[in-house]
DRENMITI-399805 format. One record per residue: residue in one letter; x, y, z of N, C-alpha, C, O in turn. Coordinates in steps of 0.2 Angstrom, whole numbers, padded with zeros to 4 digits, always signed. Each point is the difference from the previous one (the first is absolute). Layout:
N
AXYZXYZXYZXYZ;...
END
This chain:
346
X-0104-0020-0021+0007-0002+0000+0003+0005+0005+0004-0002+0004;X-0005+0009-0005+0003+0005+0004-0002-0001+0007+0004+0001+0005;X-0010-0002-0004-0003-0001+0007+0003-0006+0004+0003+0000+0005;X-0002-0006-0009+0003-0006+0003+0007+0002+0001+0003-0003+0005;X+0001+0006-0009+0007+0001+0001+0001+0005+0006+0005-0002+0004;X-0009+0006-0003+0001+0005+0006-0002-0003+0006+0002+0002+0006;X-0007-0007-0006-0003-0002+0006+0001-0008+0002-0003-0002+0005;X+0007-0001-0009+0001-0007+0001+0003-0002+0007-0003-0004+0004;X+0008+0008-0002+0003-0001+0006-0005+0002+0006+0000-0003+0005;X-0004+0008-0006-0005+0002+0005-0005-0005+0001-0002-0001+0006;X+0000-0002-0011-0005-0006+0000+0003-0005+0005-0004-0003+0004;X+0010+0000-0006+0003-0005+0004+0001+0002+0008-0001-0003+0004;X+0003+0010-0003+0001+0002+0007-0007+0000+0003+0000-0001+0006;X-0005+0004-0009-0007+0000+0003-0002-0007+0002-0003-0001+0005;X+0004-0004-0010-0002-0007+0002+0003-0002+0006-0003-0004+0004;X+0010+0005-0004+0004-0002+0006-0003+0003+0007-0001-0004+0005;X+0000+0010-0005-0001+0004+0006-0008-0001+0002-0001-0001+0006;X-0003+0000-0011-0007-0001+0002-0003-0007+0000-0004-0001+0004;X+0007-0003-0008-0002-0007+0000+0005-0005+0003-0002-0004+0004;X+0008+0004-0007+0005-0005+0002+0002+0000+0007-0001-0005+0004;X+0003+0011-0001+0002+0000+0007-0006-0001+0005+0001-0004+0004;X-0007+0007-0005-0005-0001+0004-0002-0008+0000-0002-0003+0006;X+0002+0000-0011-0001-0007-0001+0005-0004+0004-0002-0005+0004;X+0008+0007-0005+0006-0004+0004-0001+0001+0007+0002-0005+0004;X-0004+0011-0002-0001+0001+0008-0006-0004+0002+0001-0003+0006;X-0006+0003-0010-0006-0003+0003+0001-0008+0000-0003-0003+0005;X+0006+0000-0010+0001-0007+0001+0006-0003+0003+0000-0006+0002;X+0004+0011+0000+0006-0002+0003+0000+0001+0008-0006+0001+0002;X+0011-0001+0001+0000+0000+0008+0000+0007+0002-0001+0002+0006;X+0002+0003-0010+0001+0007+0002-0006+0003+0004+0000+0003+0005;X-0006-0005-0008-0006+0002+0003-0001-0002+0007-0003+0003+0005;X+0006-0009-0003+0000-0002+0007+0005+0003+0005-0001-0001+0006;X+0005+0005-0009+0005+0003+0004-0002+0007+0002+0002+0003+0005;X-0008+0000-0008-0001+0007+0001-0002+0001+0008+0002+0005+0002;X-0006-0009+0001-0002+0001+0007+0006-0001+0005+0000+0004+0004;X+0004-0008-0005+0005-0001+0005+0007+0003-0002+0004+0002+0004;X-0003-0001-0010+0006+0003-0003-0001+0006-0005+0002-0001-0006;X-0006+0006+0008-0002+0005-0005+0006+0004-0003+0000+0001-0006;X+0005+0001+0010+0006+0004-0003+0004-0005-0005+0002+0003-0005;X-0001-0009+0007+0004-0005-0004-0004-0001-0007+0003+0000-0005;X-0010+0000+0006-0004-0001-0006+0001+0005-0005+0000-0001-0006;X+0000+0007+0009+0000+0006-0005+0007+0000-0003+0001+0002-0006;X+0004-0003+0010+0007+0000-0003+0001-0005-0005+0003+0001-0006;X-0006-0007+0006+0000-0005-0005-0003+0002-0006+0002-0001-0006;X-0008+0004+0007-0004+0002-0006+0003+0005-0004+0001+0000-0006;X+0002+0005+0010+0003+0006-0003+0006-0003-0004+0002+0002-0006;X+0002-0006+0009+0006-0003-0003-0002-0004-0006+0004+0001-0005;X-0009-0005+0004-0002-0003-0006-0002+0004-0005+0002-0001-0006;X-0005+0007+0007-0002+0005-0005+0006+0003-0002+0001+0001-0006;X+0004+0000+0010+0006+0003-0002+0004-0004-0004+0003+0002-0005;X-0003-0009+0006+0004-0005-0004-0003+0001-0007+0004+0000-0005;X-0010+0000+0004-0003+0000-0006+0002+0006-0004+0002+0000-0006;X-0004+0006+0009+0001+0006-0004+0008+0002-0001+0002+0003-0005;X+0002-0006+0010+0007+0001-0001+0003-0004-0006+0004+0002-0004;X-0007-0008+0004+0002-0005-0006-0002+0003-0007+0004+0000-0004;X-0010+0003+0004-0002+0003-0006+0004+0007-0002+0002+0001-0006;X+0000+0002+0011+0004+0007-0001+0007-0002-0002+0003+0003-0005;X+0000-0008+0007+0007-0002-0001+0001-0003-0007+0005-0001-0003;X-0011-0002+0000+0000-0003-0006+0005-0006-0001+0005+0001-0004;X-0005-0005+0008+0005-0006+0001+0001-0004-0007+0005-0001-0001;X-0011+0000-0003+0001-0003-0006+0005+0004-0005+0004-0003-0003;X-0004+0009+0004+0005+0004-0005+0007-0001+0003+0005+0000-0004;X-0004-0001+0010+0007-0001+0003+0002-0007-0003+0006+0000-0002;X-0010-0005+0002+0002-0006-0003+0001+0000-0007+0005-0002-0003;X-0009+0006-0001+0001+0001-0007+0007+0004-0002+0004-0002-0004;X-0003+0007+0009+0007+0004-0001+0005-0004+0003+0006+0003+0000;X-0007-0009+0003+0006-0003+0003+0003+0003+0006+0006+0000+0001;X-0010+0004+0003+0002+0003+0006-0001-0004+0006-0004+0001+0004;X+0008-0007-0004-0001-0005+0005+0002+0002+0007-0003-0002+0005;X+0008+0006-0004+0002+0002+0006-0005+0005+0004-0002-0001+0006;X-0001+0005-0010-0005+0004+0003-0006-0004+0001-0004+0001+0005;X+0002-0006-0009-0006-0004+0001+0001-0004+0007-0004-0001+0004;X+0010-0002-0004+0002-0004+0006+0000+0005+0007-0003-0003+0005;X+0005+0009-0006+0000+0004+0006-0007+0002+0002-0002+0000+0006;X-0003+0001-0011-0007+0001+0002-0003-0006+0003-0004+0001+0005;X+0005-0007-0008-0003-0006+0003+0002-0002+0007-0003-0002+0004;X+0010+0003-0003+0003-0001+0007-0003+0005+0005-0002-0002+0005;X+0001+0008-0007-0003+0005+0004-0007-0002+0002-0002+0001+0005;X-0002-0003-0010-0007-0002+0001+0000-0006+0005-0004+0000+0004;X+0008-0005-0005+0000-0006+0004+0002+0002+0008-0003-0002+0004;X+0008+0006-0004+0002+0003+0007-0005+0003+0003-0001+0000+0006;X-0003+0005-0009-0005+0004+0002-0006-0005+0003-0003+0001+0005;X+0002-0006-0009-0005-0005+0002+0001-0003+0006-0004-0001+0004;X+0011-0001-0004+0002-0004+0006-0001+0005+0007-0001-0002+0005;X+0003+0008-0006-0001+0005+0005-0007+0001+0002-0001+0001+0006;X-0003-0001-0010-0008+0000+0001-0002-0006+0005-0004+0001+0004;X+0007-0007-0006-0002-0006+0004+0003+0001+0007-0002-0004+0005;X+0007+0008-0004+0003+0001+0007-0004+0006+0004+0002+0001+0005;X-0007+0001-0008-0004+0005+0004-0002-0002+0007-0002-0006+0001;X+0004+0010+0004-0002-0002+0007-0007-0001+0001-0004+0005+0000;X+0002-0011+0002-0007-0002+0001-0001-0002+0008+0005-0002+0003;X-0011+0004+0000-0001-0002+0007+0000-0007+0001-0002-0004-0004;X+0005+0002+0010+0000-0007+0001-0007-0003+0002-0004+0004+0002;X+0003-0010-0004-0007-0003+0002+0000-0002+0007+0005-0002+0003;X-0011+0003+0000-0001-0001+0008-0003-0006+0001-0007-0001-0001;X+0010-0004+0004-0003-0007+0002+0001+0000+0008+0004+0003+0002;X-0008-0008+0000+0001-0001+0008+0007-0003+0001+0003+0002+0005;X-0001-0007-0009+0006-0003+0001+0005+0004-0004+0000+0001-0007;X+0005+0002+0010+0005+0004-0004+0004-0003-0005+0001+0003-0006;X+0001-0010+0006+0003-0003-0005-0004-0001-0006+0002+0001-0006;X-0009-0002+0007-0005+0000-0006+0000+0007-0003-0001+0000-0006;X+0001+0005+0010+0000+0007-0003+0005+0001-0005+0000+0003-0005;X+0006-0005+0008+0006+0001-0005+0000-0004-0006+0002+0002-0005;X-0004-0008+0006-0001-0005-0006-0005+0003-0005+0001+0000-0006;X-0007+0002+0009-0005+0002-0005+0002+0007-0003-0002+0001-0006;X+0006+0003+0009+0002+0006-0003+0005-0002-0006-0001+0004-0005;X+0005-0008+0006+0005-0002-0005-0004-0003-0006+0002+0002-0006;X-0007-0006+0007-0004-0003-0005-0003+0005-0004-0001+0000-0006;X-0002+0005+0010-0004+0005-0003+0005+0004-0005-0002+0002-0005;X+0007+0000+0008+0005+0004-0004+0003-0003-0006+0000+0003-0005;X+0001-0010+0006+0002-0004-0006-0006+0000-0006+0002+0001-0006;X-0008-0002+0008-0005+0000-0004-0001+0007-0004-0002+0000-0006;X+0003+0005+0010-0001+0007-0003+0006+0001-0005-0002+0003-0005;X+0008-0005+0007+0005+0001-0004-0001-0004-0007+0001+0003-0005;X-0003-0009+0005-0002-0004-0006-0005+0004-0004+0001+0000-0006;X-0006+0003+0010-0005+0003-0004+0002+0006-0004-0002+0002-0005;X+0007+0002+0009+0002+0006-0003+0004-0002-0006+0000+0003-0006;X+0005-0008+0006+0004-0002-0006-0005-0003-0005+0002+0002-0006;X-0007-0005+0007-0005-0002-0005-0003+0005-0003+0000+0001-0007;X-0003+0004+0010-0003+0006-0003+0005+0004-0004-0002+0003-0005;X+0008-0002+0008+0005+0003-0004+0002-0003-0007+0000+0003-0005;X+0000-0010+0005+0001-0004-0006-0005+0001-0005+0001+0001-0006;X-0008-0001+0009-0005+0001-0005+0000+0007-0003-0001+0001-0006;X+0002+0004+0010+0000+0007-0002+0005+0001-0005-0001+0003-0005;X+0007-0005+0007+0006+0001-0005-0001-0003-0006+0002+0002-0006;X-0005-0008+0006-0001-0004-0006-0005+0003-0005+0001+0001-0006;X-0006+0002+0010-0005+0004-0004+0003+0006-0003-0001+0002-0006;X+0005+0002+0010+0003+0006-0002+0005-0001-0006+0000+0004-0005;X+0004-0010+0005+0004-0001-0005-0003-0002-0006+0001+0002-0006;X-0007-0006+0006-0004-0002-0006-0003+0006-0003+0001+0001-0006;X-0004+0004+0010-0002+0006-0003+0005+0004-0003-0001+0003-0005;X+0007-0002+0008+0006+0003-0002+0002-0002-0007+0001+0004-0005;X-0001-0011+0004+0002-0003-0006-0005+0001-0006+0001+0002-0005;X-0008-0002+0007-0005+0001-0004+0000+0007-0003-0001+0002-0006;X+0002+0003+0011+0000+0007-0002+0006+0001-0004+0000+0004-0005;X+0006-0007+0006+0006+0002-0004-0001-0003-0007+0002+0003-0005;X-0005-0009+0005-0001-0003-0007-0005+0004-0004+0001+0001-0006;X-0006+0002+0009-0005+0004-0003+0003+0006-0002-0001+0002-0006;X+0005+0001+0010+0003+0007-0002+0005-0002-0006+0000+0005-0005;X+0004-0010+0005+0004-0001-0006-0004-0002-0006+0003+0002-0006;X-0008-0005+0006-0004-0001-0005-0003+0006-0003+0000+0001-0006;X-0002+0004+0010-0002+0006-0002+0005+0004-0003+0000+0004-0005;X+0006-0004+0008+0006+0003-0003+0002-0002-0007+0002+0004-0004;X-0003-0011+0003+0002-0003-0006-0005+0003-0005+0002+0001-0006;X-0009-0001+0008-0005+0002-0005+0001+0008-0002+0000+0002-0005;X+0002+0002+0010+0002+0007-0001+0006+0001-0004+0000+0004-0005;X+0005-0009+0006+0006+0001-0005-0002-0002-0007+0002+0004-0005;X-0006-0009+0004-0002-0002-0007-0004+0006-0003+0000+0002-0006;X-0004+0001+0010-0004+0006-0002+0004+0006-0002-0001+0003-0005;X+0006-0002+0010+0005+0006-0002+0004-0002-0006+0001+0005-0004;X+0001-0011+0003+0004-0002-0006-0005+0001-0006+0003+0003-0005;X-0009-0005+0005-0004+0001-0006-0001+0007-0001-0001+0002-0006;X+0000+0002+0011-0001+0008-0001+0006+0003-0003-0001+0004-0004;X+0007-0007+0006+0006+0003-0002+0001-0001-0008+0002+0004-0004;X-0004-0011+0002+0000-0002-0007-0004+0005-0004+0001+0002-0005;X-0007-0001+0008-0005+0004-0004+0003+0007-0001-0001+0003-0005;X+0004+0000+0011+0002+0006-0001+0006+0001-0005+0001+0005-0003;X+0003-0010+0002+0005+0000-0005-0003+0001-0006+0003+0004-0004;X-0008-0008+0002-0003+0000-0007-0004+0007-0001+0000+0002-0005;X-0002+0001+0011-0003+0007-0001+0005+0005-0001+0000+0004-0005;X+0005-0004+0010+0005+0006-0001+0005-0001+0006-0002+0003+0005;X+0007-0007-0006+0005-0001+0006+0004+0007+0000+0001+0002+0006;X+0001+0001-0011+0003+0006+0000-0004+0005-0002-0004+0000-0005;X+0004+0006+0009-0005+0005-0002+0001+0003-0007+0005+0001-0002;X-0011+0001-0001+0000+0003-0007+0005+0006+0000+0003+0001-0005;X-0003+0003+0010+0004+0006+0000+0007-0002-0001+0004+0003-0004;X-0002-0008+0008+0007-0002+0000+0002-0003-0007+0005+0001-0003;X-0010-0005+0001+0001-0004-0006+0001+0005-0006+0004-0001-0004;X-0009+0006+0003+0001+0005-0005+0006+0004+0000+0003+0002-0005;X-0002+0000+0011+0007+0004+0001+0006-0003-0002+0004+0002-0004;X-0004-0009+0006+0006-0004-0002+0000-0001-0008+0006+0000-0003;X-0012-0001+0000+0000-0001-0007+0003+0006-0004+0003+0000-0005;X-0006+0006+0008+0003+0006-0003+0007+0001+0001+0003+0002-0005;X+0000-0004+0010+0007+0001+0002+0004-0005-0005+0005+0002-0003;X-0008-0008+0002+0004-0005-0004-0001+0003-0007+0005-0001-0004;X-0010+0004+0002-0001+0002-0007+0005+0006-0001+0003+0000-0006;X-0002+0004+0010+0005+0006+0000+0007-0003-0001+0004+0002-0004;X-0003-0007+0008+0007-0003-0001+0001-0004-0006+0006+0001-0003;X-0011-0004+0000+0001-0003-0006+0001+0005-0006+0004-0001-0004;X-0008+0007+0004+0001+0005-0005+0007+0003+0000+0002+0001-0005;X+0001-0001+0011+0006+0003+0001+0006-0005-0001+0006+0001+0001;X-0008-0007-0003+0004-0006-0001+0005+0000+0006+0006-0001+0000;X-0009+0001+0006+0005+0000+0006+0001-0007+0002-0004-0005-0001;X+0010+0003+0004+0002-0006+0002-0004-0003+0005-0001-0006+0002;X-0002+0011+0002-0005-0002+0006-0006-0003-0002-0003-0004+0003;X+0001+0005-0010-0006-0003-0002-0001-0007+0001-0005-0003+0002;X+0010-0001-0005+0000-0007+0001-0001-0003+0007-0004-0004+0001;X+0009+0007+0003-0001-0002+0007-0007+0002+0003-0002-0004+0004;X+0000+0009-0005-0007+0002+0002-0005-0005-0002-0004-0002+0004;X+0004+0001-0010-0005-0005-0003+0001-0007+0003-0005-0003+0002;X+0011+0001+0000+0001-0006+0003-0002+0000+0007-0004-0005+0002;X+0005+0010+0002-0002+0001+0007-0008+0000+0000-0003-0004+0004;X+0000+0007-0009-0007+0001+0000-0003-0007-0002-0005-0002+0003;X+0008-0002-0007-0002-0007-0002+0000-0004+0006-0004-0004+0001;X+0010+0004+0003+0001-0004+0006-0005+0002+0005-0003-0005+0003;X+0001+0011-0002-0005+0002+0005-0007-0003-0002-0003-0003+0004;X+0001+0003-0010-0006-0002-0002+0000-0008+0000-0005-0003+0002;X+0010+0000-0004+0001-0007+0001-0001-0003+0007-0003-0004+0002;X+0007+0008+0003+0000-0002+0007-0007+0001+0003-0003-0004+0003;X+0000+0010-0005-0007+0001+0002-0005-0005-0002-0004-0002+0004;X+0004+0000-0010-0005-0005-0002+0001-0007+0001-0005-0004+0000;X+0011+0002+0001+0002-0007+0001+0000-0002+0007-0003-0005+0002;X+0007+0009+0002+0001-0002+0007-0006+0001+0004+0000-0003+0006;X-0005+0007-0008-0006+0001+0005-0003-0007+0001-0004-0001+0005;X+0005-0004-0010-0003-0006+0001+0004-0005+0005-0003-0005+0002;X+0009+0007+0000+0004-0004+0004-0002+0002+0008-0002+0006+0001;X+0003-0011+0003-0002+0001+0007+0006+0004+0003-0001+0004+0004;X+0007-0005-0006+0006+0004+0003+0005+0000-0006+0001-0005-0004;X+0004+0010+0005+0005+0000-0004+0007+0002+0004-0001+0001+0006;X+0006-0002-0009+0007+0001+0003+0000+0008+0001-0002+0004-0005;X+0005-0002+0011+0000+0007+0001+0005+0004-0005-0001+0006-0002;X+0006-0010-0001+0004+0003-0005-0004+0002-0006+0001+0005-0003;X-0006-0009+0001-0004+0002-0006-0004+0006+0002-0001+0005-0004;X-0002-0004+0010-0004+0005+0002+0005+0007+0000-0003+0005-0002;X+0009-0006+0004+0004+0006+0000+0002+0002-0007+0000+0006-0001;X+0001-0011-0003+0001+0002-0007-0006+0004-0003+0001+0004-0004;X-0006-0007+0006-0007+0004-0003+0000+0007+0003-0002+0004-0004;X+0004-0003+0010-0001+0007+0003+0006+0004-0003-0002+0006-0002;X+0007-0009+0001+0006+0004-0004-0002+0002-0007+0001+0006-0002;X-0004-0010-0001-0003+0001-0007-0005+0006+0000+0000+0004-0004;X-0004-0005+0009-0006+0005+0001+0003+0007+0001-0002+0005-0002;X+0007-0005+0007+0004+0007+0001+0003+0003-0006-0001+0006-0001;X+0005-0011-0002+0003+0003-0006-0004+0003-0005+0001+0005-0004;X-0007-0009+0003-0005+0003-0005-0003+0006+0002-0002+0004-0004;X+0001-0003+0010-0003+0006+0003+0005+0006-0001-0002+0005-0001;X+0008-0007+0002+0005+0006+0000+0000+0003-0007+0002+0006-0001;X-0003-0010-0005+0000+0002-0006-0006+0006-0001+0001+0005-0003;X-0006-0006+0006-0006+0004+0000+0001+0007+0004-0002+0005-0002;X+0006-0006+0007+0001+0006+0005+0006+0005-0002+0001+0005+0003;X+0002-0007-0008+0005+0005-0003+0006+0002+0005+0002+0006+0000;X-0001-0010+0005+0006+0001+0004-0002+0005+0006+0005+0001+0004;X-0011+0001-0003-0001+0004+0006-0002-0004+0006+0001+0003+0005;X-0002-0009-0006-0001-0004+0006+0006-0005+0001+0002-0004-0005;X+0001+0004+0011+0005-0005+0001-0003-0006+0005-0004+0002+0004;X+0006-0008-0006-0002-0005+0004+0006-0004+0003+0005-0002-0003;X-0005+0002+0010+0005-0003+0004-0003-0007+0002-0004-0001+0005;X+0006-0004-0009-0003-0007+0001+0006-0005+0002+0006+0000-0002;X-0008-0003+0008+0005-0005+0003-0003-0006+0001-0005-0001+0004;X+0008-0005-0006-0003-0007+0001+0005-0004+0004+0006-0001-0004;X-0007-0001+0010+0005-0004+0003-0003-0007+0002-0004+0000+0005;X+0005-0005-0008-0003-0006+0001+0005-0006+0001+0004+0000-0004;X-0005-0004+0009+0005-0005+0002-0001-0006-0004+0004-0004-0001;X-0010+0003-0003-0002-0006-0004-0004+0002-0005-0006+0002+0000;X+0009-0002-0007-0004+0002-0005-0006-0004-0002-0004+0002-0004;X+0004-0008+0007-0005-0005-0002-0006+0000+0005-0004-0004+0000;X+0005+0009+0005-0006+0000+0005-0006+0001-0004-0001+0005-0004;X-0004-0008+0006-0007+0000-0003-0005+0005+0003+0000+0000+0006;X-0003+0004-0011-0005+0005+0003-0005+0000-0005+0000-0003-0006;X-0006+0006+0007-0006+0000-0005+0002+0005-0005+0004+0005+0001;X-0006-0006-0007+0002+0004-0006-0003+0007+0001-0006+0001+0002;X+0010+0004-0004-0003+0007-0001-0002+0003+0007-0005+0003+0001;X+0008-0006+0005-0002+0002+0006+0002+0008+0002-0004+0003+0004;X+0009+0000-0007+0002+0006+0001-0003+0005-0005+0002+0006+0000;X-0005-0008-0005-0002+0004-0006-0004+0007+0002+0002+0005-0002;X-0007-0006+0007-0004+0005+0002+0004+0006+0003-0001+0006-0001;X+0006-0008+0005+0004+0004+0004+0005+0004-0005+0001+0006+0001;X+0002-0009-0005+0004+0003-0005-0004+0004-0005+0003+0006-0001;X-0008-0008-0001-0005+0004-0005-0002+0007+0004+0001+0005-0003;X-0003-0006+0009-0002+0006+0004+0006+0005+0001-0001+0006+0000;X+0007-0009+0001+0005+0005+0001+0002+0004-0006+0001+0006+0001;X-0002-0009-0007+0001+0004-0006-0006+0004-0001+0000+0006-0003;X-0006-0009+0004-0006+0004-0002-0001+0006+0004-0002+0005-0002;X+0004-0005+0009-0001+0006+0004+0006+0004+0002+0000+0005+0002;X+0006-0008-0004+0006+0003+0002+0005+0001-0005+0006+0002+0001;X-0008-0003-0008+0005+0002-0005-0003+0006-0004-0006+0001+0000;X+0011+0002-0004-0002+0005-0004+0005+0001-0006+0006-0002+0001;X-0009+0004-0006+0004+0001-0006+0003+0007-0001+0003+0002-0005;X-0005+0003+0010+0001+0007+0000+0004+0002+0006+0003+0005+0000;X-0004-0009+0006+0003+0002+0006+0004-0005+0003-0001-0006-0001;X+0007+0008+0003+0005-0005+0003-0003-0003+0006-0002+0004+0005;X+0003-0010-0004-0003-0004+0006+0004-0007+0000+0003-0002-0005;X-0004-0001+0011+0004-0006+0001-0005-0005+0003-0004+0001+0004;X+0004-0007-0007-0003-0006+0003+0004-0005+0002+0005-0002-0003;X-0006-0001+0009+0004-0005+0003-0004-0007+0000-0006+0000+0002;X+0009-0005-0004-0002-0007+0000+0005-0004+0003+0005-0001-0003;X-0007-0003+0008+0005-0004+0003-0003-0007+0002-0006+0000+0003;X+0009-0005-0004-0002-0007+0002+0006-0004+0003+0006+0000-0002;X-0008-0003+0008+0005-0004+0003-0003-0006+0002-0005+0000+0003;X+0008-0006-0004-0002-0007+0002+0006-0003+0004+0005-0001-0003;X-0006-0001+0009+0005-0003+0004-0004-0005+0004-0004+0001+0004;X+0007-0008-0005-0003-0005+0004-0008+0000-0001-0004-0002+0005;X+0002+0003-0011-0007-0001-0002-0004+0006+0004-0007-0001+0000;X+0010+0006+0002-0004+0006+0003+0001+0005-0005+0005+0003-0002;X-0011+0000-0001+0000+0004-0006-0001+0007+0003-0005+0001+0004;X+0008+0004-0006-0001+0007+0002+0000+0004-0007+0006+0001-0003;X-0011+0002+0001-0001+0004-0006-0002+0007+0002-0005+0001+0003;X+0008+0004-0006-0002+0007+0001+0000+0004-0006+0004-0001-0004;X-0009+0006+0004+0001+0005-0006-0001+0007+0004-0004+0000+0005;X+0007+0005-0008-0001+0007+0003+0000+0004-0006+0004+0000-0004;X-0009+0005+0004+0000+0005-0005-0003+0006+0002-0004+0000+0005;X+0005+0006-0009-0003+0006+0002-0007+0000-0003-0002-0005-0004;X-0003+0009+0006-0007+0000-0002+0000+0006-0005-0001+0006+0002;X+0001-0008-0008+0000+0005-0006-0007+0002-0001-0002+0006-0001;X-0003-0011+0001-0007+0002-0002-0003+0003+0006+0002+0000+0005;X-0008+0003-0007-0004+0003+0006-0001-0004+0005-0002-0006+0000;X+0002+0008+0006+0000-0004+0007-0007-0004+0000+0000-0006+0002;X-0005+0009-0003-0007-0003+0001-0001-0006-0005-0002-0005+0001;X+0005+0007-0008-0001-0006-0005+0005-0005+0002-0002-0006-0001;X+0008+0007+0004+0005-0005+0002-0003-0004+0005+0000-0007+0000;X-0003+0010+0005-0003-0004+0006-0006-0005-0002+0000-0005+0003;X-0004+0008-0007-0006-0004-0001+0002-0006-0005-0003-0006+0002;X+0007+0007-0007+0002-0006-0004+0005-0004+0004-0001-0007-0001;X+0005+0009+0005+0005-0004+0003-0003-0005+0005+0001-0006+0001;X-0007+0009+0003-0003-0004+0005-0003-0006-0003+0000-0006+0003;X-0003+0006-0009-0003-0005-0004+0005-0005-0002-0001-0006+0001;X+0007+0008-0004+0005-0005-0002+0003-0004+0006+0001-0006-0001;X+0000+0010+0007+0003-0004+0005-0005-0004+0003+0002-0006+0003;X-0008+0007-0003-0005-0004+0003-0001-0007-0004+0000-0005+0003;X+0001+0006-0010+0000-0006-0004+0007-0004+0001-0001-0007+0001;X+0006+0010+0001+0006-0003+0001+0000-0004+0007+0002-0006+0000;X-0005+0009+0005-0001-0003+0006-0004-0006+0000+0001-0006+0003;X-0007+0006-0007-0004-0006-0001+0004-0006-0003-0001-0006+0002;X+0005+0008-0007+0004-0006-0003+0005-0002+0004+0001-0007+0001;X+0002+0011+0003+0005-0002+0005-0003-0005+0006+0003-0004+0002;X-0009+0006+0000-0003-0003+0005-0002-0007-0002+0000-0005+0004;X-0002+0004-0011-0001-0007-0003+0006-0004+0000+0000-0006+0001;X+0006+0009-0004+0006-0003-0001+0004-0002+0006+0003-0005+0001;X-0003+0010+0004+0005+0000+0006-0004+0002+0006+0002+0004+0004;X-0007-0008-0002-0004+0002+0006+0004+0000+0006+0004-0005+0001;X-0004+0010+0003+0004+0000+0006+0008+0000-0001+0004-0001+0005;X-0002+0002-0011+0007+0000-0001+0003+0006-0004+0005-0001-0004;X-0009+0006+0004+0002+0006-0004-0001+0006+0004-0005+0000+0005;X+0008+0006-0007-0001+0006+0003+0000+0005-0005+0005+0001-0004;X-0010+0003+0003+0000+0006-0006-0001+0006+0004-0006+0001+0003;X+0011+0004-0003-0001+0006+0003+0001+0006-0005+0004-0001-0005;X-0007+0006+0006+0001+0006-0004+0001+0006+0004-0002+0001+0006;X+0006+0004-0009+0002+0006+0004+0000+0006-0004+0004+0000-0005;X-0008+0005+0006+0000+0006-0004+0002+0006+0004-0003+0001+0005;X+0009+0002-0007+0002+0006+0004+0004+0005-0005+0004-0003-0004;X-0005+0009+0005+0004+0005-0003+0000-0001-0008+0005+0000-0003;X-0011-0002+0001-0002-0001-0008+0004-0006-0002+0002+0000-0006;X+0000-0005+0010+0003-0006-0002-0004-0006+0002-0003+0001+0006;X+0003-0006-0010-0004-0006+0002+0004-0006+0000+0004-0001-0005;X-0004-0003+0010+0004-0006+0001-0005-0006+0001-0004+0000+0004;X+0006-0006-0007-0003-0006+0001+0005-0005+0002+0005-0001-0003;X-0007-0002+0008+0004-0006+0003-0004-0006+0000-0005-0001+0004;X+0008-0004-0007-0003-0007+0000+0005-0005+0003+0005-0001-0003;X-0007-0002+0008+0004-0006+0003-0004-0006+0000-0006+0000+0002;X+0009-0006-0005-0003-0006+0000+0004-0006+0002+0006+0000-0001;X-0008-0004+0005+0003-0006+0002-0002-0005-0005-0005-0003-0001;X+0010+0001-0003-0001-0005-0006+0001-0007+0002+0000-0005-0004;X+0001+0003+0010+0002-0006+0002-0006-0005-0001+0002-0006-0001;X-0008+0008+0001-0005-0005-0001-0003+0001-0007-0005-0003-0002;X+0009+0006-0003-0002+0001-0007+0004-0003-0005+0007+0000+0001;X-0009-0003-0006+0004-0003-0005+0004-0006+0001+0005-0001-0003;X-0007-0003+0009+0004-0006+0001-0003-0006-0002+0002-0005+0001;
END
């Protein structure tokens, strides 16, 4: 499966370059041009190869799926104009004894060559578009399969341990202390903890959730962590969303928020964690920033694994529509996640 996934496009390209084009040249009129029109023959062959590989590179089916019709029209018009210019390539006149016949035969030859160029262009572009659609369909089928796999793995992870045991036991100890002290915060803490567990175990089965639910989940998680940290950690959280009903995958930001607390929070040292989310016109910008409290080598080894898993999930959910950046400087770590949500949840 991995071999086919990596090499499907290469197989189609090799077939075109080694089998399809040589066969088209051999059975078509191109082979008869070589002796009398060698330069023109090379130009036509190079152009036809360029048409095929350019069509594959531009991924025209994706433009159709994303309804980018203006860009698609511009590409097709450019291809047609370029083909027309190829047919205007200056060719030597044919030499007959009678000058009028020479002129006539030259026009006939040029017309036949132009028709042949347009025919071969049509054949190549048709083959290229067919291959492009097949590759796009194949890739989408693979992405769907990977999405199902990722969802199943996420569900399994929930039942194993969605919240780390370290956090869970610390939280339970904090709640127990509040109960013993008959604090008013105890009830709120239990409610928040219950909401977190409910959200974790219920929404993981959904394909997407409203961003307002995800924000509420993050706030509950932050509030519950603050109980454990005894006020030494400050959290600056800001959520600016233009539509609370915007659909996103559930628990999309959990890893980043967890890591911010895991590596940047302390119950004995004053520190600050920044968590920011902004969604405008379905363009999402999510950021976390925290100091590195734990040992640097331990932080880097564990963080790289977590980010790699996040990238894999994002690649499945938002191929070519996301950007995940990290920046570490002066003992502070920042995560920047940008996603174009226009193709998701519609």
